[in-house]
C-alpha positions as CSV (number, residue, x, y, z in Angstrom):
1,M,-0.1,0.0,0.0
2,D,1.4,3.1,-1.2
3,L,1.8,6.2,1.3
4,R,-1.6,7.9,0.0
5,S,-3.9,5.1,0.1
6,F,-2.6,4.5,3.8
7,F,-3.8,8.1,4.3
8,R,-7.0,7.8,2.8
9,S,-7.7,4.7,4.6
10,K,-6.5,5.8,8.1
11,H,-7.5,8.9,8.3
12,K,-9.9,10.4,5.5
13,M,-12.5,10.8,7.6
14,N,-11.1,11.6,11.1
15,R,-10.1,14.9,10.5
16,T,-8.3,16.7,13.6
17,R,-5.0,18.7,14.2
18,D,-3.0,15.6,13.7
19,T,-4.3,14.3,10.4
20,A,-4.7,17.3,9.2
21,A,-1.4,17.4,7.1
22,A,-2.5,13.6,5.4
23,N,-6.2,14.8,4.6
24,E,-4.2,18.3,2.8
25,M,-2.2,15.4,0.8
26,I,-5.4,13.3,-0.1
27,D,-8.0,16.2,-1.1
28,I,-5.6,17.9,-3.3
29,E,-4.8,14.1,-4.8
30,T,-8.7,14.0,-5.3
31,I,-9.1,17.7,-6.7
32,V,-6.1,17.6,-9.1
33,N,-6.9,13.6,-10.6
34,A,-11.0,15.0,-10.1
35,I,-10.2,17.6,-12.8
36,N,-8.1,16.3,-14.9
37,R,-10.2,12.8,-15.4
38,Q,-13.5,15.3,-15.6
39,T,-15.3,13.3,-13.1
40,S,-18.7,14.5,-11.3
41,T,-16.8,16.3,-8.2
42,G,-14.5,17.6,-11.2
43,C,-17.3,19.3,-12.8
44,R,-18.5,21.0,-9.9
45,I,-15.0,22.3,-9.2
46,I,-14.9,23.7,-12.8
47,S,-18.0,24.6,-13.2
48,A,-17.6,27.6,-9.9
49,F,-14.6,28.1,-11.4
50,K,-16.4,28.9,-14.6
51,E,-19.2,30.9,-13.1
52,R,-16.9,33.0,-11.2
53,F,-14.4,33.8,-13.4
54,D,-16.1,33.0,-17.1
55,A,-12.9,31.3,-17.9
56,E,-11.6,27.3,-18.3
57,I,-10.0,24.9,-16.3
58,T,-8.7,22.7,-18.6
59,A,-5.9,20.9,-17.0
60,A,-4.2,20.8,-13.3
61,R,-1.2,19.5,-12.0
62,H,0.7,19.5,-8.7
63,R,3.2,21.7,-7.2
64,S,6.8,21.1,-8.2
65,G,8.6,20.5,-4.9
66,S,6.8,20.7,-1.1
67,S,9.4,23.4,0.2
68,R,7.9,25.6,3.0
69,G,9.2,27.9,0.8
70,T,6.8,27.5,-1.8
71,H,3.2,28.8,-0.9
72,Y,0.6,27.2,-3.5
73,D,-1.1,23.8,-3.3
74,F,-1.4,22.9,-7.1
75,E,-1.8,24.7,-10.7
76,I,-4.7,25.1,-13.0
77,E,-4.5,25.6,-16.9
78,V,-6.3,28.1,-17.8
79,D,-6.2,29.8,-21.3
80,G,-3.0,27.9,-22.1
81,R,-1.6,29.4,-19.0
82,W,-0.8,27.4,-15.6
83,K,-2.1,29.6,-12.5
84,R,-0.8,28.5,-9.0
85,V,-3.8,27.6,-6.4
86,E,-3.9,27.6,-2.7
87,H,-6.4,24.7,-1.2
88,K,-8.2,25.5,2.1
89,G,-10.8,22.5,2.9
90,G,-13.4,22.8,5.5
91,K,-15.3,19.5,6.7
92,T,-18.6,21.3,7.2
93,Y,-21.5,21.6,4.1
94,R,-22.1,25.5,4.2
95,L,-22.3,28.2,1.8
96,P,-20.0,30.9,3.0
97,G,-20.6,34.3,3.9
98,P,-19.7,37.1,0.8
99,D,-17.5,38.6,3.6
100,D,-15.6,35.1,4.3
101,V,-11.8,35.2,3.5
102,P,-10.7,32.5,1.3
103,W,-8.6,31.4,4.4
104,K,-11.6,30.8,7.0
105,T,-12.0,27.1,6.6
106,G,-8.5,26.5,7.4
107,V,-6.0,27.5,10.2
108,Q,-3.7,30.2,8.4
109,F,-2.6,31.7,5.2
110,Y,1.1,31.4,6.5
111,N,3.1,29.8,9.5
112,G,6.7,30.4,9.7
113,G,9.4,30.4,12.2
114,C,10.0,33.1,15.1
115,E,13.1,34.0,13.7
116,K,11.3,36.2,10.6
117,F,9.7,38.5,13.5
118,S,11.1,40.9,16.0
119,F,9.0,40.6,18.7
120,A,9.1,36.4,18.8
121,R,12.7,37.8,19.5
122,K,11.2,39.7,22.2
123,Y,9.5,37.3,23.2
124,A,11.8,34.5,23.6
125,Q,13.9,36.7,25.5
126,T,11.6,37.1,28.3
127,W,10.8,33.7,28.6
128,Y,14.8,32.9,28.7
129,A,14.9,35.3,31.7
130,I,11.9,34.1,33.6
131,Y,12.7,30.6,33.1
132,I,16.2,29.7,32.0
133,A,18.2,31.8,33.0
134,S,16.6,32.5,36.5
135,G,16.9,28.9,36.9
136,S,13.4,28.5,37.5
137,L,13.0,25.3,35.6
138,R,16.4,24.0,36.6
139,E,15.0,24.0,39.9
140,E,11.2,22.9,39.6
141,F,12.0,19.7,37.7
142,G,15.5,18.7,38.9
143,L,17.6,19.8,35.7
144,T,21.3,18.8,35.9
145,A,22.2,19.5,32.0
146,P,24.3,22.7,31.7
147,T,22.4,26.1,31.3
148,P,22.0,27.2,27.4
149,T,23.2,30.6,26.4
150,F,20.1,32.1,24.9
151,D,22.0,32.4,21.4
152,E,22.4,28.4,21.6
153,W,18.6,28.3,23.5
154,F,17.0,30.1,20.7
155,E,18.8,28.7,17.7
156,K,18.6,24.6,19.1
157,D,15.3,24.9,20.5
158,C,13.3,27.6,20.5
159,R,13.1,28.3,16.9
160,T,13.8,24.9,15.6
161,Q,10.8,23.4,14.1
162,D,11.1,19.5,15.6
163,D,12.1,18.4,18.9
164,P,14.6,20.5,21.5
165,R,18.4,19.7,20.7
166,T,20.0,21.2,23.3
167,A,20.6,19.1,26.2
168,F,18.5,21.5,28.1
169,G,15.5,21.2,26.0
170,K,15.8,17.4,25.9
171,E,16.2,17.0,29.0
172,L,13.4,19.6,30.2
173,K,11.1,17.5,27.6
174,V,11.3,14.5,29.4
175,K,11.1,15.4,32.8
176,V,8.1,17.6,32.4
177,R,6.0,15.0,30.9
178,Q,7.4,12.2,33.6
179,A,5.9,15.0,36.2
180,R,3.1,15.8,34.3
181,G,2.2,13.2,31.9
182,P,3.2,12.0,28.3
183,T,1.5,15.0,26.4
184,A,2.3,17.8,29.0
185,S,4.2,21.0,28.5
186,L,4.5,24.2,29.9
187,L,1.2,25.6,29.2
188,D,0.6,27.5,32.2
189,K,3.8,28.8,32.3
190,R,2.8,31.5,29.3
191,A,0.9,34.1,31.6
192,A,3.7,35.2,32.8
193,V,5.8,35.9,30.0
194,L,2.9,37.4,28.7
195,E,2.3,39.9,31.6
196,E,5.8,40.8,31.4
197,L,6.6,41.4,27.5
198,D,6.1,44.9,26.6
199,I,4.9,45.6,22.6
200,T,6.3,49.6,22.2
201,E,5.3,51.7,19.6
202,E,8.3,50.9,17.9
203,D,7.8,46.8,18.3
204,K,4.4,47.8,16.5
205,T,6.2,49.6,13.2
206,T,8.7,47.1,12.6
207,L,6.2,44.5,13.3
208,V,4.3,45.8,10.7
209,T,7.0,46.3,8.1
210,E,7.9,42.3,8.8
211,A,4.2,41.0,8.6
212,M,3.3,42.9,5.4
213,S,6.5,41.8,3.4
214,I,6.1,38.4,4.3
215,A,2.3,38.8,3.3
216,K,2.7,40.0,0.2
217,N,5.4,37.6,-1.0
218,V,3.0,35.0,0.5
219,L,0.0,36.1,-1.4
220,A,1.4,36.7,-5.0
221,Q,2.0,33.0,-4.8
222,K,-1.9,32.2,-5.1
223,E,-2.8,33.4,-7.9
224,Y,-6.5,31.8,-7.0
225,W,-7.7,30.3,-3.9
226,L,-10.2,27.1,-3.7
227,S,-12.3,26.7,-0.6
228,I,-14.1,23.2,-0.6
229,H,-16.7,22.8,2.5
230,G,-18.2,19.7,3.0
231,D,-16.4,16.2,1.6
232,L,-15.3,16.0,-1.6
233,E,-16.7,12.5,-1.7
234,G,-20.0,13.6,-1.4
235,D,-21.4,16.8,-0.5
236,F,-19.9,20.0,-0.9
237,H,-19.5,23.6,-2.0
238,A,-16.9,24.5,-4.3
239,V,-15.9,28.6,-3.7
240,W,-13.7,30.4,-5.7
241,Y,-11.7,33.3,-4.8
242,P,-9.6,35.7,-7.1
243,Q,-5.8,36.5,-5.5
244,F,-5.8,38.5,-2.5
245,I,-4.0,41.7,-1.8
246,I,-3.4,43.3,1.5
247,D,-3.8,46.6,1.4
248,S,-1.1,49.0,3.9
249,V,-2.0,48.8,7.8
250,V,-3.0,51.5,9.5
251,E,-3.7,50.5,12.9
252,V,-1.8,47.3,15.3
253,K,-4.2,45.8,18.1
254,V,-2.5,44.0,20.9
255,E,-4.4,40.9,22.9
256,K,-2.9,39.3,25.6
257,A,-4.7,35.7,25.8
258,L,-3.1,32.5,26.4
259,D,-1.2,33.3,23.3
260,L,-0.4,36.4,21.9
261,K,-2.8,37.5,18.9
262,I,-2.3,40.8,17.1
263,T,-4.5,42.5,15.1
264,L,-3.5,44.6,12.2
265,V,-6.0,46.8,10.5
266,C,-5.4,47.6,6.9
267,S,-7.2,51.0,5.1
268,D,-9.5,49.3,3.3
269,G,-11.3,47.6,7.0
270,F,-9.6,44.4,6.4
271,E,-7.9,42.7,9.4
272,F,-5.5,40.0,9.3
273,H,-4.2,38.6,12.5
274,P,0.0,37.5,13.1
275,I,-0.5,35.0,15.9
276,L,2.5,33.5,18.4
277,R,1.9,30.3,19.6
278,W,4.3,27.4,21.1
279,G,4.3,23.9,18.4
280,K,5.9,20.6,19.9
281,G,4.5,21.3,23.0
282,A,4.8,25.1,25.4
283,G,8.1,26.4,26.4
284,F,9.8,23.1,24.6
285,S,10.7,24.2,20.9
286,C,8.8,25.3,17.9
287,L,8.2,29.3,18.7
288,R,6.2,29.8,15.8
289,V,4.0,32.6,14.2
290,D,0.9,32.2,12.0
291,L,-0.5,34.9,9.6
292,K,-4.4,34.2,9.8
């Protein structure tokens, strides 16, 4: 059994955060094949495009490569030219409202490492000062590994997209889960960091510059958006959107909830959100920023 067949048999009907990547791969495979074979599913997707843009999709193909720097999912041929498409799928069968953004059914339109944002590094420095440099975590969990410098911790633990790589980070993750359970992390430690963190006007200005640069680059690669609402093998709505362009930002709002959520208000009234959060277990590794 090949990888796609395995995922299809094991995870297709179980849409959770853990199976999201597998289901995404299956959905894109289904869409590309359906368009090329002009199945009933493919014809509905083609018809929705024709209705929205008065143009014909004549073929589809998978993107080349799977790099994190490739910000689209597949391509369609329209009027003899290949166009890049971003797919967002939602399991709920519904007709979206007129003000929905194309990524509403998905988690975000960009996710990236914390090193790309200055405010994320400031958050990391605050976390390091409160819990690592102070010896707080060492004392609480009986750690014996040497304390890494901030730069070492940031490079090998905080910003890595995988498990921690310093001896300190590895031991911390093991000890926390021995004490709290096999999937536990340091979620309860976030509040003190957010309370201490001061996002200045200068920080906001820098954030706008960094977020807009990334957002414009990412969105430029998505020439069309396809939102699927429902089950591709059953009842669904296919909704197409044109390329989306974010206008200039005129206001920055900061909300200190469980994670740090920031709202960027554009001059046309549209809002999008850089959200700072941990992956791979809060406080262990993979501090990241989503744009949603």
